[in-house]
N, C-alpha and C positions, 0 to 999 in steps of 0.2 A: 739449565740453559735459560737464557732470557727469552721471554715471550715475544711473539712476532710483533704485536702492537707496541709493546714497550720498546723494542729495538727501533721501530719506525718513528714513534713519537718522541723518543728520548726523554729529556727532563720534563716535557709537557705531560707525560703519562702520569707523573706524581700529582699533578693538579686536578686530575679527573675525580669525580665523585666515586664513592666506594663500589657501587654496583657496576660501573663501567670498568673499573680496574679489575674487579673480581671476574667479570665475564671474559676479559681478555688476558687472564693469567695462566691459562692452561686447559687441560682436558676436563670437561664436565658436561652435564646435561641440564638444560634450562627449559622451563615450560611456561606457557601462557596462552595468549590468543592473538589473532591477527584478523584484520579486515583487508581483503584483496579486491581491487577493482582492475579491470582489464580494458584496454582500448577496443574500439569496435571496428576499426579499419581491417579489412582482410589481410593486408600486409603486416599489420600489428600482430595478428594471430599467427602468421608464419614466423615472425621474429620471436614471439613468445614460445612457439614450439621448438625452434632451433636452440633456444637457451634454456629450455625445460622449465619455464615459469609456471607457477601454480594457477589454477582456474580461479575466477572471481568467487568470493564467498564472504559472508558476514560473520564476524566473531567466531572464527574457526579455531578449535583447539590446536595449539602449535607447540611443537617441541623442536629444539635444536641441540644436536650433539656436536660439541666442539672437540676436535681431536688434534692435539698438538703432536707433530711428528716430523722428524728430519729437518727442523728449523722452520717448517711451515705449519699450516693448519688446514684441516678439512672440516667444513661445516655441513652437517647432514640435517637439513630442515625437513620437517614433516608438518604440512598444513592439512590436518584432518585426513591423512592418507595420501595426499599429493606430495610427493617427495621431490626435493631440489637439493642437489649437492654442488658445492663449490670447493675448489682447492685454492688456497692462498699461499703466497710466498712473497718475500721481499727482494727487491733488486734496485740498487742505486737509491735507496731511501724511499722507494715508492712501493705501494701494495699492488700486487698482481693477483687477479682473480680469474680462474678458468671456470667458465660457466657454459656447459654444452660445447658448442663449436666456436665460442667467442672468448677471447682473452681481453680483459680490461686492465688498464693501468690507472691507479688512483693516487693522487696526492692526498695525504691525510693531514688534517689540521685540528687544532683545539681552539674553540671560541666559547666563552661563557660556560665552561664545563661540559661542552658537547664535542663529540668527534664528528667532523664534517669530512665527507669524501667528495673529491672533485675529480672528474674523469680527465685524464691526460692523453691517453692513447687507447686504441682498440684495434685488435687484429682478429681476423677470421681464420680459423684453424691454426692460430698461433703464428702465422707467417704472412698473411695478406693484410697490409695496413688499410684501415678504413679512415676516412676523413674525420679528424677529431671534432670538427665543427658539428658533425651529425649528432654527437653524443654530449653536447654542452648541457642538455637537459636530463642527463642521467646522474643522479646524485643520491646520497644517503646521509642521514643524520642519526646519531646515537646519543642518548642522554639518559639521565636518571631523573625520574619524576615520582613523587609519592613513595619513595623507597624501592621503586622497581626500575629495571632496565627498560627503556623504550626505544623503538626503532621506527624509522620512516624511510622507505625506498621509493623513489619515483624515477620513471624512465619514459621519455617521449622523444620522438624523432621528427625532424623537419618533414613537412608534407604528409607524414603518416599520422602524426599526433601521438596521443598517449599510448604507451605499450602496457604499462602496469604501474600501479601504486599499491604498496602494501605497508601497513603500519600496525603496530601492536606493542605488546609488552611481554616480558619474560621475567621469571624468578628462578633461582637455582633450585633444581629438583631434589 
């Protein structure tokens, strides 16, 4: 079966660096470290709780188990004991992520060998649409640097400010 990211990115998938292709080819465990910063606004804390985001930590040991199943993927992240699970699937050429009580829809693109995620739609409990403009500052970048897979995830909301920023690196375990 063709991997989820290969299906969504199509021919662009082949242009990706080896570590990005390897990470997105199927089930595996990758390990590394991450630095997590969280917003200070009390509403940001509530949003982080609702989506089960990890607490702020510096250079925390990180493991991600990627499980390809039923045409989708489950990512089980462990940030030094703080667990965060997402379920991904494809619909109409876009990536859907279920994270806690929120479902995100992302358009994926490739630029200069990086995968860029852009938020298109967000639903609460999978059914209540939220204004897309609220999530214009929710984005992700994946790349290969110095032979390692690197990630950067940032989320901020209007009036609330930053929710979370986590970045780090992984290698196949």
